[in-house]
N, C-alpha and C positions, 0 to 999 in steps of 0.2 A: 698762413706762412709764418715761419719763425725767422727773425732777424738774424740770430746766431744759430749756426748748425751745430747743435749739441745732441748727443744721444744718451741712453741710459742702459746699462747692462750689469749683470752681477759679476763680481770679481771672481776669478778662477777658484779661490778657496772658500767662497761663500756657498757652502753646500749644507744640505740637510733641512732646509726650510721649504715647505711645500708651495708657498706663495711666490710666484716668479718676480713680482714687484711689491714692495712694501707701500701700503696706502699711508695717508697722512697720520692717522691715529697710531698705526704700528710704528712709524718712524719716530713719532713723538715720544711713545712709551720706551723705545730703545734709547733715545738720547737722555731721557730722565734717568733711566736705569744706569747708564754709564756715568752719569753725574753723581748719583747718590749711592751706588753699590760698589764704586771702585775700590774703597778701602775695606770692604766686607767680604766680597766673594773672592775665592782663590785667584790668584794672578793668572794661572793656566786657563781658567774659564774665561776670564775677561779677555785674555789674548785670543782664545778661540772665537770670540764674538767680534773681534776688531773689524773684520770685513763687513759685518752687518752694521756696525756702528757707522763705518765710513759711508755705506750706502744710505743709511738713515739721514745722516748729515747732508749728504748730496741731495737727497730727496727734499729736505726742508729749505736748504740754502738756495738751490738753483732752479727748482721747479716752482714757477710763479703761481700755479694752481694750488700749491700748498702753503701759501703765504701765512695763512692764519696759524698753521702748526708751528712755523718758525717763530712767529711772534709770541706763541704761548710760552716758549722757553724763557722769554723775558717778562712773563706775567706771573710766574710762580717762584717762590723762594721760601727757605726755612730761616726764620729770624732767631738769632740767640737769645736765650733767656737770662744770660749774665754777661758780664764783661767779655767781649770776644778776645780770644787768644789764638795765636798762630799755632797750627798744628805741630806736635812733637815730631822731630825728625827720626824716621824709621829707615834702617837699612833695607833697601828693596829685596836684596838676596835673602836676608833674614825673613822678611815677610813672605817671601815665595816658599821658603822651606817650611815655615810654620803652616801656611795654608795647605801645602801638600801633605804634611803629617796629619793635620786636622781632617782633611778630606778623606784620607785613606786609612784613618785609624791606626797610625804607626806611632811607636814610642818616639819621644823627642829628648835628646840630650841638650840641656840648656846651661848656659853660663850667663849668670845674672848679676847685675850690680844694683843694690838698693839706692834710694835717694840719699841715704846716709853714707854711701861709698862702700858698704860691705858687700863682698862678692861671695857667690857660692855656686856650685854646679850640682845638677841633679838630672835623674832620668824621670820624665813625667809622661802622663797620658794627656795629650791635648784634647779638651772637651769643647771649647767654644771661643769664639772671638767676640769681644764686646767693645763698642765704641762709646765713650762718654766725653762729650765736648771735644776738645782738641786731641785727646789721647785715645789709644786703643790698647786693649788688654787681652792676653791670653789666659783663659780659665783653664787650669790643669790640675790633675790629681797626682800627688806625690806618692812615693812608694808606701808610706805609712797610712795612706788613705785620706790625708787632708787635701781638701780642694782650696786652692788659692788662686789669685789672679796676679799676672805679671805684666807690667807695663812694657810694650813692644819696644819702646825707644830706650829701655834700660837693659835689653838683652844684648850681650856682647858677642855671643856666637851660639848657633843652634846647629844640631846634626840630626838628621832624619834616619832613624833606624830601619832596617829592613824587616823587623819583627812587628807583627800586627797584634794589636791588644783588643780584648773584648770590652766594648764600652760599658761603663758602669751605669747603674740606675741613677741617671742625672737629669733634672729638669732645669733647663736654662731659664725659662720664664719664672720659675719659683725662686731660683738663685738670684736673679736680678730684683725681683719683687720684694725679697727679704732685705733689700737695701745693702747688699754687700758693697755696692759702689757708692754708698753714702757715708763711708767711714762709720759703719754701724757698731753699736754696741749690742745688737742682736735682740733687743727686748721691745715688745709691743707695749705701747701706752695709750691710754684714753686721755687725750688732750682736750681741755676746755679753756677757752680764752675770749676776751672781748677785743674787738678791734674797730677802729674808726670806719664808718661806711665808705667815706671817700677813698680810703687807702685799701681796705679789704673787700670792697664790693665784688671784686673779681672772683672771690671764693664761693660766691653764690652760683657762679656760672661753671667754674672749674674747681670742684670740691677736692679736699684733701683725701677723702676716702669714700667708699661706697656707702658706709653707715654714717656719713657726716649729717649733723643736724644744725639748723640755723634758726636762732631766735632774734626777732627784731627788738631792739633796746633803744629806740629813739635815734640817737645820732651814732649808735654802735650796733654791731651784730654780735651775738654771743654764739660761738661756734664750738662744736664738740666733735671729735673724729678720732678714730683709731689709726695711729700712725707708728712707725718704727723710730725708736730713739736713736738719733745719729748726730754726728758732727754737722752734716749737711742741714739737718732740721734746725739745729741751734743757730747756724749761720743765717739760715732763712729767717727765724724769729727775731734775731738781733737787728736785722736791717729795717724792721718796722719802727724801732726805737720807742718812743713814748706812746705811739698809736696802738701798741700791743700791750694788753694787760692779762697775764696768765691767772686763771681761777683755780684750776685743778690739773694735777698730773697723776693719774693712777696707773700703776704698772699692772699688766694683765697676765704676765707669764708667771710660771709656777716658782721661779726662783727669786721673785721680787721680795 
């Protein structure tokens, strides 16, 4: 017997899922998806899933048999790797328009103000959304073929065109891996340095690159790795202070 008379049923707009009732694991996955995909998936998709999210939350919060699933939400988190910052404020309507254009491969008219206050407008092909720390960026191709990324919080206005474009040969994984978001100078280097073991020991577990090598030098490690030269790299190096000693920096690209 239950002390409190409560029941469970699907909401009227929760259609399209074969399972009549979400089990504990499915409810947990949906709640984690809502938490971590909210700023990445188009708002229309997130809104279409709202009924499922509500049912998943009800499942975990009110069903005593699924207590371990509810507790799991308080057992996992993503910790920041740098000083935490509050997310940049993004106009929800602008984000909705961008996600629609991106999802449907439609041209986008953008009005943008740079961090220095310079404004410009352009018609672009939206290619991807990338989140980096507290900021989100639209990767877009301009009419001259250049691919740039625009901070969503600096967009003043966007208009979705009715015209559909043919998506260019663009690989988001390669774009991100080329350190475009690391304020890159776009050049590969072979970096060799020594670092105090107590400070840089983590690099033996989380290497800088797939080809990293490590040499034990007593109280120090000598590390060599292929990386992209960028402002982010220089900031990363600077925070080690006297515990970092650079030995060699060899440029690997043809224009070096």
